[in-house]
MILO-331600 format. One record per atom (N, C-alpha, C): x, y, z. Coordinates in steps of 0.1 Angstrom, whole numbers, padded with zeros to 4 digits, always signed. Each point is the difference from the previous one (the first is absolute). Layout:
XYZ;...
// end
This chain:
+0134-0024+0129;-0011-0009+0006;-0002-0012-0009;-0003-0011+0006;+0000-0013-0008;-0014-0004-0002;-0010+0009+0001;-0014-0005-0001;-0004-0001-0015;+0008+0006-0009;-0004-0001-0014;+0013+0002-0008;-0001-0005-0013;+0011+0002-0009;+0000+0013-0006;+0012+0005-0004;+0001+0013-0006;+0014+0002-0004;+0003+0012-0006;+0013+0004-0004;+0009+0001+0012;+0012-0006+0000;+0009+0001+0012;+0013+0006-0004;+0007+0005+0010;+0013+0006-0003;+0010-0007+0010;+0012-0002-0004;+0009-0007+0009;+0004+0009+0012;+0004-0007+0011;+0004+0007+0012;+0013+0007-0003;+0009-0005-0009;+0012+0006-0004;-0002+0014-0006;-0010+0000-0009;-0003+0013-0007;-0005+0010+0010;-0008-0004+0009;-0006+0009+0010;+0011+0005+0009;+0008-0009+0005;+0011+0004+0009;+0010+0008-0006;+0004-0003-0012;+0010+0008-0007;-0005+0015-0002;-0013+0001-0003;-0006+0014-0001;+0001+0007+0013;-0004-0007+0011;+0001+0006+0013;+0014+0004+0004;+0009-0009-0003;+0014+0003+0004;+0006+0012-0008;-0004+0001-0013;+0005+0011-0008;-0006+0013+0005;-0013+0000+0003;-0006+0012+0005;+0006+0004+0013;+0003-0009+0009;+0006+0003+0013;+0014+0005-0002;+0007-0006-0009;+0014+0004-0003;+0000+0015-0005;-0008+0003-0009;-0001+0013-0006;-0003+0011+0010;-0009-0004+0010;-0004+0009+0010;+0011+0002+0010;+0006-0011+0005;+0010+0000+0010;+0012+0008-0004;+0003+0001-0013;+0011+0008-0004;+0000+0014+0004;-0013+0005+0002;-0002+0014+0003;-0002+0002+0015;+0001-0010+0008;-0004+0001+0015;+0012-0003+0009;-0001+0005+0012;+0010-0003+0010;-0002-0014+0005;+0009-0006+0008;-0003-0013+0006;-0012-0001+0008;-0002+0011+0009;-0012+0000+0008;-0013+0001-0008;+0000+0008-0010;-0012+0001-0009;-0002-0013-0008;+0011-0006-0004;-0002-0013-0007;-0006-0011+0009;+0005+0000+0013;-0006-0010+0009;-0015+0003+0002;-0003+0013+0002;-0014+0003+0002;-0009-0004-0012;+0006+0002-0012;-0008-0003-0012;-0002-0015-0001;+0010-0008+0003;-0001-0015+0000;-0010-0005+0010;+0000+0007+0012;-0010-0004+0011;-0014+0003-0005;-0002+0012-0007;-0013+0003-0005;-0004-0010-0011;+0009-0004-0008;-0003-0010-0010;-0004-0013+0006;+0007-0004+0011;-0003-0013+0007;-0014+0001+0006;-0003+0011+0006;-0014+0002+0005;-0010-0001-0010;+0002+0006-0012;-0009+0000-0011;-0002-0014-0005;+0011-0008-0002;-0001-0013-0005;-0008-0009+0010;+0003+0002+0013;-0008-0008+0010;-0015+0003-0001;-0003+0013-0002;-0014+0004+0000;-0007-0006-0013;+0007+0000-0011;-0006-0005-0012;-0001-0015+0000;+0010-0007+0006;-0001-0014+0002;-0011-0004+0009;-0002+0007+0010;-0012-0003+0009;-0013+0002-0007;-0001+0010-0008;-0012+0002-0008;-0003-0011-0009;+0010-0004-0008;-0002-0011-0009;-0003-0013+0007;+0007-0003+0011;-0003-0013+0007;-0014+0001+0006;-0004+0011+0005;-0014+0002+0005;-0010-0002-0010;+0002+0006-0012;-0010-0001-0011;-0001-0015-0005;+0011-0006-0001;+0001-0014-0005;-0008-0009+0010;+0003+0002+0013;-0006-0008+0011;-0015+0002+0000;-0004+0013-0001;-0015+0003+0000;-0007-0006-0012;+0006+0000-0011;-0006-0006-0012;-0001-0015+0001;+0011-0006+0006;-0001-0014+0002;-0011-0004+0010;-0002+0008+0010;-0010-0003+0010;-0014+0000-0006;-0002+0011-0009;-0013+0001-0006;-0003-0011-0010;+0010-0004-0007;-0001-0012-0009;-0003-0013+0008;+0006-0001+0011;-0002-0012+0008;-0014+0000+0005;-0005+0011+0005;-0014+0001+0005;-0010-0002-0011;+0004+0005-0012;-0009-0003-0011;-0002-0015-0003;+0012-0007+0000;-0001-0014-0004;-0006-0008+0011;+0000+0004+0013;-0006-0007+0011;-0014+0005+0003;-0005+0009-0007;-0013+0005+0003;-0011-0011-0002;-0009+0000+0009;-0011-0011+0000;-0013+0006-0005;-0002+0013+0001;-0013+0005-0003;+0001+0012-0010;-0010+0002-0008;+0001+0010-0010;+0001+0014+0006;-0007+0002+0012;+0001+0014+0005;+0013+0003+0006;+0010-0009+0000;+0013+0004+0003;+0008+0006-0011;-0005-0001-0012;+0008+0005-0012;+0000+0016-0001;-0012+0007+0001;+0000+0014-0001;+0010+0007+0009;+0001-0003+0013;+0010+0007+0009;+0014-0003-0005;+0003-0012-0005;+0013-0003-0005;+0003+0009-0012;-0010+0001-0009;+0002+0009-0012;+0003+0014+0004;-0007+0005+0011;+0003+0014+0004;+0014+0001+0006;+0004-0010+0008;+0014+0000+0005;+0010+0000-0011;-0002-0008-0010;+0010-0001-0011;+0001+0014-0007;-0012+0006-0003;+0000+0013-0007;+0008+0010+0008;-0002+0001+0013;+0007+0009+0009;+0015-0002-0001;+0004-0013+0001;+0014-0003-0001;+0006+0004-0013;-0006-0004-0011;+0006+0002-0013;+0000+0015-0004;-0010+0007+0005;+0000+0015-0003;+0011+0007+0008;+0002-0004+0013;+0011+0006+0008;+0013-0003-0006;+0002-0013-0005;+0013-0003-0006;+0002+0008-0013;-0010+0002-0008;+0002+0008-0012;+0003+0015+0003;-0007+0005+0010;+0003+0014+0004;+0014+0002+0005;+0006-0011+0007;+0013+0001+0005;+0011-0002-0011;-0003-0010-0009;+0010-0004-0010;-0003+0005-0014;-0012+0002-0004;-0004+0005-0013;+0004-0010-0011;+0001-0013+0003;+0004-0010-0009;-0012-0006-0007;-0002+0002-0013;-0010-0007-0008;+0001-0015+0000;+0013-0004-0002;+0002-0015-0001;-0004-0007+0013;+0004+0006+0012;-0003-0005+0013;-0015+0000+0002;-0007+0010-0004;-0015+0001+0002;-0006-0011-0008;+0004-0001-0013;-0006-0011-0008;+0003-0014+0006;+0012-0002+0005;+0004-0013+0006;-0009-0003+0012;-0002+0009+0009;-0009-0002+0011;-0014-0003-0004;-0005+0008-0009;-0014-0002-0005;-0002-0013-0008;+0010-0004-0008;-0001-0012-0007;-0001-0012+0010;+0010+0000+0009;+0000-0012+0010;-0013+0000+0008;-0005+0012+0004;-0012+0000+0009;-0012-0004-0008;-0002+0005-0012;-0011-0003-0008;-0001-0015-0004;+0012-0006-0003;+0000-0014-0003;-0003-0008+0013;+0005+0004+0011;-0004-0007+0013;-0015+0001+0003;-0005+0012-0002;-0015+0002+0002;-0008-0009-0009;+0004-0001-0013;-0007-0008-0010;+0000-0015+0004;+0012-0004+0005;+0001-0014+0004;-0009-0003+0012;+0000+0009+0009;-0009-0002+0012;-0015+0000-0004;-0003+0009-0009;-0014+0002-0004;-0004-0013-0007;+0008-0006-0009;-0003-0012-0007;-0002-0012+0010;+0008+0000+0010;-0002-0011+0010;-0013+0002+0008;-0003+0013+0004;-0013+0002+0006;-0012-0004-0009;+0002+0003-0013;-0011-0003-0010;-0001-0016-0001;+0011-0007+0000;+0000-0014+0000;-0007-0006+0012;+0002+0006+0011;-0006-0005+0012;-0015+0003+0001;-0004+0010-0008;-0015+0003-0001;-0003+0011+0010;-0010+0008-0004;-0005+0011+0009;-0012-0004+0008;-0007-0010-0005;-0013-0004+0006;+0001-0015+0003;-0008-0005+0009;+0001-0014+0003;-0004-0009-0012;-0008+0004-0009;-0004-0008-0011;+0008+0002-0012;+0011+0007+0001;+0010+0002-0011;+0006-0014-0003;+0003-0003-0013;+0005-0013-0004;+0014-0004+0005;+0007+0010+0005;+0014-0004+0005;+0011+0001-0010;+0010-0008+0002;+0012+0001-0008;-0002-0004-0014;+0008+0006-0010;-0002-0002-0014;+0001-0015-0004;-0008-0005-0009;+0001-0014-0004;+0012-0003-0009;+0006+0010-0006;+0011-0002-0008;+0010+0012+0003;+0013-0002-0004;+0009+0011+0002;-0003+0012-0009;+0004+0012+0004;-0002+0012-0007;+0012+0009+0001;+0000+0011-0008;+0011+0009+0000;-0006+0014-0001;+0006+0010+0007;-0004+0014-0001;+0011+0007-0007;-0004+0007-0011;+0009+0009-0007;-0004+0014+0002;+0010+0009-0002;-0003+0014+0002;+0007+0008-0011;-0007+0011-0005;+0006+0009-0009;-0002+0014+0005;+0006+0010-0006;-0001+0014+0004;+0012+0003+0009;-0002+0009+0010;+0011+0005+0008;+0006-0011+0008;-0008-0009+0006;+0005-0012+0008;+0007-0010-0010;-0005-0001-0012;+0006-0009-0009;+0014+0005-0004;+0002+0013-0001;+0013+0006-0003;+0009+0001+0013;-0006-0004+0012;+0006+0002+0012;+0003+0015+0003;-0010+0008-0003;+0000+0015+0003;-0012+0004+0008;-0004-0009+0009;-0012+0003+0008;+0002+0012+0009;-0011+0008+0002;+0000+0011+0009;-0012-0002+0009;-0004+0011+0007;-0012-0001+0008;-0013-0001-0008;+0001+0004-0012;-0012-0001-0009;+0000-0014-0006;-0012-0004-0006;-0001-0013-0006;-0003+0002-0015;+0010-0002-0008;-0002+0000-0014;+0003-0013-0007;-0004-0011+0007;+0003-0013-0005;-0012-0008-0004;+0002-0010-0009;-0011-0009-0003;+0005-0014+0004;-0010-0008+0004;+0003-0014+0005;-0006-0010-0009;+0006-0012-0001;-0004-0011-0009;+0001-0013+0008;-0012-0006+0001;-0001-0013+0007;-0001-0011-0010;+0010-0009+0000;+0000-0010-0011;+0001-0014+0006;-0007-0009-0005;+0000-0014+0004;+0000-0009-0012;+0003-0013+0002;+0002-0009-0012;-0013-0001-0009;-0011-0005+0006;-0012-0001-0008;-0012-0004+0009;-0012+0003-0005;-0012-0003+0008;-0001+0008+0013;-0009-0005+0009;-0002+0006+0013;-0003+0015+0000;-0007+0005-0011;-0003+0014-0001;-0009+0005+0012;-0009-0009+0004;-0009+0004+0011;+0007+0003+0013;+0010-0008+0003;+0008+0003+0012;+0007+0013-0001;+0007+0002-0011;+0009+0011-0002;-0008+0013-0002;-0012-0001-0004;-0008+0012-0001;-0003+0006+0014;-0004-0010+0009;-0003+0004+0014;+0013+0005+0006;+0011-0007-0003;+0013+0003+0006;+0004+0014-0004;-0002+0004-0012;+0004+0013-0005;-0008+0011+0008;-0013-0003+0002;-0008+0010+0007;+0004+0001+0015;+0005-0011+0006;+0005+0001+0013;+0013+0008+0001;+0008-0002-0010;+0013+0008-0001;-0004+0015-0001;-0009+0003-0009;-0004+0014-0002;-0006+0006+0012;-0008-0007+0007;-0006+0005+0012;+0010+0003+0011;+0011-0008+0001;+0010+0003+0010;+0008+0012-0005;+0003+0001-0013;+0007+0012-0005;-0007+0013+0003;-0014-0001-0002;-0008+0012+0003;+0000+0003+0015;-0001-0010+0008;+0000+0002+0015;+0013+0007+0004;+0011-0004-0006;+0013+0006+0003;+0003+0013-0007;-0010+0005-0008;+0001+0013-0007;+0011-0001-0011;+0002-0012-0005;+0011-0002-0011;-0006+0001-0014;-0014+0001-0001;-0007+0003-0012;-0011+0009+0003;-0007+0005-0010;-0011+0009+0002;-0013-0009+0003;-0011+0007-0001;-0013-0007+0002;-0001-0011-0011;-0004-0012+0004;-0002-0011-0009;-0014+0000-0006;-0001+0000-0013;-0012-0002-0007;+0001-0013-0009;-0011-0006-0004;+0002-0012-0009;+0008+0002-0012;+0000+0012-0006;+0008+0002-0012;+0014+0004+0002;+0004+0002+0013;+0014+0003+0003;+0009-0011+0004;-0006-0011+0005;+0007-0012+0005;+0010-0005-0011;-0006-0002-0012;+0009-0006-0011;+0011+0010-0005;-0002+0013+0002;+0010+0009-0004;+0012+0000+0009;-0003-0002+0013;+0011+0001+0010;+0006-0014+0002;-0009-0010+0001;+0005-0014+0002;-0006-0009-0011;+0007-0002-0011;-0004-0009-0010;+0002-0014+0005;-0009-0010-0004;+0002-0014+0004;-0004-0009-0011;+0007-0011-0002;-0002-0009-0011;+0010-0011+0000;-0003-0011-0008;+0009-0011-0001;+0012+0004-0009;+0010-0008+0000;+0012+0002-0009;-0004+0002-0014;-0010-0008-0005;-0005+0002-0013;-0006+0014-0002;-0008+0004+0010;-0006+0013-0001;+0011+0011+0000;+0010-0002+0008;+0011+0010+0001;+0007+0001-0013;+0003-0012-0007;+0007+0000-0013;-0008+0008-0010;-0013-0001+0001;-0009+0007-0010;+0000+0015+0003;+0000+0003+0013;+0001+0014+0004;+0013+0007-0004;+0011-0007+0002;+0013+0005-0003;+0002+0002-0015;-0006-0009-0008;+0001+0001-0015;-0010+0010-0006;-0009+0006+0008;-0011+0008-0005;+0005+0011-0008;-0006+0003-0011;+0003+0011-0009;-0008+0012+0004;+0005+0012-0004;-0007+0012+0003;+0006+0011-0008;-0006+0012+0002;+0005+0012-0007;+0001+0012+0009;+0008+0009-0004;+0001+0013+0007;+0003-0002+0015;-0007+0007+0009;+0003+0000+0014;-0002-0014+0006;-0009-0008-0005;-0002-0013+0005;+0013-0009-0003;+0006+0001-0011;+0012-0007-0003;+0011+0005+0008;+0001+0013+0001;+0011+0006+0008;+0000-0005+0015;-0012+0000+0006;-0002-0004+0014;+0003-0015+0001;-0004-0008-0010;+0003-0015+0000;+0015-0003+0000;+0007+0007-0009;+0014-0003-0001;+0008+0005+0013;-0005+0011+0005;+0006+0005+0013;-0002-0011+0011;-0012-0005+0000;-0003-0010+0010;+0009-0012-0001;+0001-0006-0012;+0009-0011-0002;+0014+0003+0003;+0005+0012-0003;+0014+0003+0002;+0003+0001+0015;-0009+0004+0008;+0002+0002+0015;-0004-0012+0008;-0004-0011-0006;-0007-0011+0007;+0011-0009+0007;-0004-0004+0012;+0009-0010+0007;-0009-0008+0010;+0006-0011+0004;-0007-0009+0009;+0004+0004+0015;-0010+0001+0009;+0003+0004+0013;-0003-0010+0011;-0010-0009-0003;-0004-0010+0010;-0006-0012-0006;+0001-0011+0007;-0007-0012-0005;+0009-0010-0007;-0006-0009-0008;+0008-0011-0006;+0010+0006-0010;+0013-0004+0002;+0010+0005-0009;-0001-0005-0014;-0005-0012-0002;-0001-0006-0013;-0011+0008-0008;-0011+0002+0006;-0011+0008-0007;+0005+0014-0002;+0006+0006+0010;+0004+0014-0002;+0011+0001-0011;+0009-0010-0001;+0010+0000-0011;-0007-0001-0014;-0009-0009-0001;-0007-0003-0012;-0007+0013-0005;-0007+0007+0010;-0008+0012-0004;+0009+0011-0004;+0011+0002+0007;+0009+0011-0004;+0007-0003-0013;+0003-0013-0003;+0006-0004-0013;-0009+0003-0011;-0013-0003+0002;-0010+0003-0010;+0000+0015-0004;+0001+0008+0011;+0000+0014-0003;+0012+0005-0008;+0012-0006+0004;+0012+0003-0007;+0000-0004-0015;-0007-0012-0002;-0001-0005-0014;-0009+0010-0008;-0010+0005+0006;-0009+0010-0007;+0008+0013-0003;+0008+0004+0009;+0008+0012-0002;+0010-0002-0011;+0006-0012-0001;+0009-0004-0011;-0006+0002-0013;-0013-0005-0001;-0007+0001-0012;-0003+0015-0004;-0001+0009+0009;-0003+0014-0003;+0013+0007-0003;+0012-0005+0003;+0012+0008-0001;+0002+0005-0014;-0003-0009-0010;+0003+0004-0014;-0013+0003-0007;-0011+0003+0008;-0013+0002-0006;-0002+0015-0002;-0007+0004-0011;-0003+0014-0002;-0007+0007+0012;-0007-0009+0008;-0007+0006+0011;+0009+0007+0010;+0013-0005+0001;+0009+0006+0009;+0003+0014-0004;+0000+0003-0013;+0003+0014-0005;-0012+0009+0005;-0012-0005-0001;-0011+0007+0004;+0001+0003+0015;+0003-0010+0008;+0001+0002+0014;+0011+0010+0003;+0012-0001-0006;+0011+0009+0002;-0005+0014-0003;-0006+0002-0012;-0005+0013-0003;-0009+0007+0010;-0009-0008+0006;-0009+0005+0010;+0007+0004+0012;+0010-0009+0004;+0007+0004+0013;+0009+0011-0002;+0006+0001-0012;+0009+0012-0002;-0008+0013-0001;-0012-0001-0004;-0009+0012-0001;-0005+0004+0014;+0002-0008+0010;-0005+0004+0014;+0007+0013+0003;-0009+0010+0004;+0005+0013+0003;+0009+0001+0012;+0011+0007-0001;+0009+0004+0011;-0002+0014+0003;+0001+0004+0013;-0003+0014+0004;+0010+0010-0004;+0003+0000-0013;+0009+0010-0006;-0007+0007-0012;+0001+0013+0000;-0005+0007-0012;+0009+0000-0012;-0004+0007-0010;+0008+0000-0013;+0014+0007+0003;+0000+0010+0008;+0012+0007+0003;+0008-0006+0011;-0004-0011+0005;+0008-0007+0011;-0004+0004+0014;-0010+0008+0001;-0005+0004+0014;-0009-0011+0005;-0001-0001+0014;-0009-0010+0006;-0014+0005-0003;-0008-0010-0005;-0014+0003-0004;-0009-0003+0012;-0008+0009+0003;-0010-0003+0011;-0014+0002-0004;-0009-0004+0008;-0014+0002-0003;-0004+0014+0001;-0008+0006-0009;-0003+0014+0000;-0014+0003+0006;-0008-0011+0002;-0013+0002+0005;-0003-0012+0010;-0011+0001+0007;-0005-0011+0008;+0006-0001+0014;-0002-0011+0006;+0004-0002+0014;+0015+0001+0002;+0007-0004-0010;+0015-0001+0002;+0007+0010-0009;-0006+0012-0001;+0006+0010-0008;+0014+0004+0006;+0010+0001-0009;+0014+0003+0004;+0008-0012+0004;-0006-0012-0001;+0007-0013+0003;-0001-0009-0011;+0007-0012+0001;-0001-0010-0010;+0001-0014+0007;-0006-0010-0006;+0000-0013+0006;+0013-0007-0002;+0007-0003+0011;+0013-0007-0001;+0000-0013-0006;-0011-0008+0003;-0001-0013-0005;-0003+0000-0015;-0010+0006-0004;-0004+0000-0014;+0009+0007-0010;+0007+0011+0005;+0008+0008-0009;+0015-0001+0003;+0004-0010+0007;+0014-0001+0003;+0004-0015+0003;-0004-0005+0011;+0004-0013+0004;-0005-0011-0009;-0013+0000-0003;-0006-0011-0008;+0007-0001-0014;+0001+0012-0007;+0007-0001-0013;+0014-0006+0001;+0007+0003+0011;+0014-0005+0001;-0001-0016+0002;-0009-0004+0009;-0001-0015+0002;-0005-0007-0012;-0009+0006-0008;-0005-0006-0012;+0011-0002-0010;+0008+0011-0002;+0011+0000-0010;+0010-0011+0003;+0004-0001+0013;+0010-0010+0004;-0006-0014-0002;-0013-0002+0004;-0006-0013-0002;+0000-0004-0014;-0003+0009-0009;-0001-0003-0015;+0014-0004-0005;+0011+0006+0004;+0013-0004-0004;+0003-0014+0006;-0004-0002+0013;+0003-0013+0006;-0007-0011-0007;-0013+0003-0004;-0008-0010-0007;+0006-0003-0014;+0005+0010-0006;+0007-0002-0013;+0012-0009+0000;+0007+0000+0012;+0012-0007+0001;-0001-0012+0010;-0013-0005+0002;-0003-0012+0006;+0005-0001+0015;-0001+0011+0007;+0005+0001+0014;-0011-0006+0009;+0004-0006+0011;-0009-0005+0010;-0008+0012+0006;-0012-0003+0005;-0007+0011+0008;+0009+0004+0012;-0001+0013+0003;+0008+0005+0011;-0003+0015+0002;+0006+0006+0010;-0001+0014+0002;+0006+0008-0011;-0004+0012-0001;+0005+0009-0011;+0015+0002+0001;+0005+0001+0012;+0015+0002+0002;+0008-0012-0004;-0006-0012+0003;+0007-0013-0004;+0000-0001-0015;-0011+0004-0006;-0001-0001-0015;+0010+0010-0006;+0002+0011+0006;+0010+0010-0005;+0014-0006+0001;+0003-0006+0011;+0013-0007+0002;+0002-0010-0010;-0010-0008-0003;+0002-0011-0010;+0002+0006-0014;-0008+0011-0003;+0002+0006-0013;+0014+0007-0002;+0005+0004+0011;+0014+0005+0000;+0010-0011-0002;-0002-0011+0007;+0009-0012-0001;+0000-0005-0015;-0012+0000-0006;-0001-0004-0014;+0005+0010-0010;+0004+0012+0005;+0005+0011-0009;-0012+0005-0008;-0012-0002+0004;-0011+0006-0007;-0001+0015+0003;+0004+0003+0013;+0001+0014+0005;+0014+0002+0006;+0006+0012-0003;+0013+0003+0006;-0002+0003+0015;+0011-0004+0007;-0001+0002+0015;-0002+0014+0004;+0006+0010-0005;-0002+0014+0004;-0015+0004-0002;-0006-0005-0011;-0014+0003-0003;-0009-0007+0010;+0004-0012+0003;-0008-0008+0010;+0000+0007+0013;+0011+0006+0004;+0001+0007+0013;-0010+0012+0000;-0001+0007-0011;-0009+0011-0002;-0015-0005+0002;-0003-0011-0006;-0014-0005+0001;-0002-0005+0014;+0010-0006+0006;-0002-0004+0014;-0002+0012+0009;+0007+0010-0002;-0002+0012+0009;-0014+0006-0002;-0004+0000-0013;-0014+0005-0003;-0010-0009+0007;+0002-0013+0000;-0010-0009+0006;+0000+0002+0015;+0012+0001+0007;+0000+0002+0014;-0007+0013+0004;+0002+0011-0008;-0006+0013+0003;-0015-0001-0001;-0005-0005-0011;-0014+0000-0003;-0008-0010+0010;+0006-0012+0001;-0006-0010+0009;+0000+0005+0015;+0011+0007+0004;+0001+0005+0013;-0010+0011+0003;-0002+0009-0010;-0010+0010+0002;-0014-0006+0001;-0003-0010-0008;-0013-0007+0000;-0002-0007+0014;+0010-0007+0005;-0001-0006+0013;-0003+0010+0011;+0007+0011-0001;-0003+0011+0010;-0014+0004+0000;-0006+0001-0012;-0014+0004-0001;-0009-0011+0006;+0003-0013-0002;-0007-0011+0006;+0000+0001+0015;+0012+0002+0006;+0002+0001+0014;-0009+0012+0006;+0000+0011-0008;-0008+0011+0005;-0015-0001-0003;-0004-0012-0006;-0014-0003-0004;-0005+0011-0010;+0009+0004-0009;-0004+0009-0010;+0000-0006-0014;-0007+0006-0009;+0001-0005-0014;+0014+0003-0006;+0004-0007-0010;+0014+0002-0005;+0002+0012-0009;-0004+0011+0005;+0002+0013-0007;+0010+0008+0007;+0009+0007-0009;+0010+0008+0006;-0001+0014-0007;+0003+0010+0008;-0001+0014-0005;+0015+0005-0001;+0005+0001-0012;+0014+0005-0002;+0002+0013+0007;-0010+0009+0000;+0002+0013+0007;+0004-0001+0014;-0004-0011+0007;+0002-0002+0014;+0014-0006+0003;+0008-0002-0011;+0013-0006+0002;+0011+0011+0000;+0011-0003+0006;+0012+0009-0001;+0005+0000-0015;+0008+0010-0004;+0006-0001-0013;+0008-0012-0003;+0007-0005+0010;+0008-0012-0002;-0009-0012-0002;-0010-0001+0009;-0010-0012-0002;-0007+0001-0013;-0004+0012-0004;-0007+0001-0013;+0009-0004-0012;+0013+0004+0001;+0009-0004-0011;+0002-0015+0000;+0001-0007+0012;+0002-0014+0000;-0013-0007-0006;-0012+0005+0004;-0012-0006-0006;+0000+0002-0015;+0003+0012-0005;+0000+0002-0014;+0010-0009-0007;+0012-0002+0006;+0010-0009-0006;-0006-0015+0000;-0007-0004+0010;-0006-0013+0000;-0010-0002-0011;-0008+0010-0002;-0011-0001-0010;+0007+0000-0014;+0011+0008-0002;+0007+0000-0013;+0006-0014-0003;+0005-0006+0011;+0005-0014-0002;-0011-0010-0004;-0012+0002+0005;-0011-0009-0003;-0004+0002-0015;+0000+0013-0004;-0004+0003-0014;+0011-0005-0009;+0013+0001+0003;+0011-0005-0008;-0001-0015-0001;-0004-0007+0011;-0001-0015+0000;-0011-0004-0010;-0011+0008+0000;-0011-0004-0009;+0004+0001-0014;+0008+0010-0003;+0005+0002-0014;+0009-0012-0004;+0009-0004+0010;+0009-0011-0003;-0008-0013-0003;-0011-0002+0008;-0008-0012-0002;-0007+0001-0014;-0004+0011-0003;-0006+0002-0014;+0010-0004-0011;+0013+0004+0002;+0010-0004-0010;+0003-0015+0000;+0000-0005+0012;+0003-0014+0002;-0011-0010-0004;-0012+0004+0002;-0011-0009-0003;-0009+0004-0011;-0005+0012+0000;-0010+0005-0010;+0007+0001-0014;+0012+0006+0000;+0006+0002-0013;+0011-0010-0004;-0001-0012+0006;+0010-0010-0003;-0002-0005-0014;
// end
């Protein structure tokens, strides 16, 4: 599908694999059985092609309707249609990369339309279009281009200078629309700044360079590492992201990075001392563990830290792994293990989102093979943490 960028494989590689499989099978069959097998394969390919073309066309229609929507009350039904489409696609394909790609493209499209609605104003007495250009930056899951149905992103509204009065109202209009579309929780005065920060380029430079300690510093560096420009003036967006990269450059050889690495490496993985999967022993989730907190997030954090150390551009975890392999920071066979762990953990978490469940999994409810795969993924995460400790903390 051409709706988003991602890892691609050549047609030659795919066809050669299919030819080899067909050849190996046909060696054991009669001519009539071979013909029947090829006809079955032809039917299957036609069915899969029809599904992909239908999904692509449906997504294109929803995006077009989103862009041409004239009223705010048109957005919630479109959001529901998108969620049904992307959930059905994931159930059929099980592709984490495709799910992220759909959700990235959709969320960026929704943000652009929301910003245009906010520019037009929600009330007759709203001041209208911005007096100066602005840029919207995003960090978190959308910043890494790993968006899912949940919203774990932070937004940053940046403009050249002055006009604080306009942009203060503009930010509240944006937040009101996000709330109406159920893309954020209930808005309170103290939550607006946490979700949608706003300020001039000078304010942004001060924020990017802000010092902190402990969890505050860790969250700040994660934010800068995942930051990217998604809408608005390219020049302003480029300046803002460059300021963030300059701040990261300053931290690269700073003792603070060792503190950050130590904290991230210490993040617990759901494995006990003897290598068994560790679960909660009491409470609501007894017998289960949190996939995000004790598996996926430690993996993403460790890869981000290595990427930051080697001055890689913001991007998805899988792209960062590819770059680290290309630079020979990580060996290719080891990268494949990490990729497999990521696909497994992220896929399980997406499945929980689709089922409207919290990201807890009960190992006892898995088959022995599934349980072993999960254990292997968690072992890979723990090994990666140790590698990062050697590469960063003990350098």
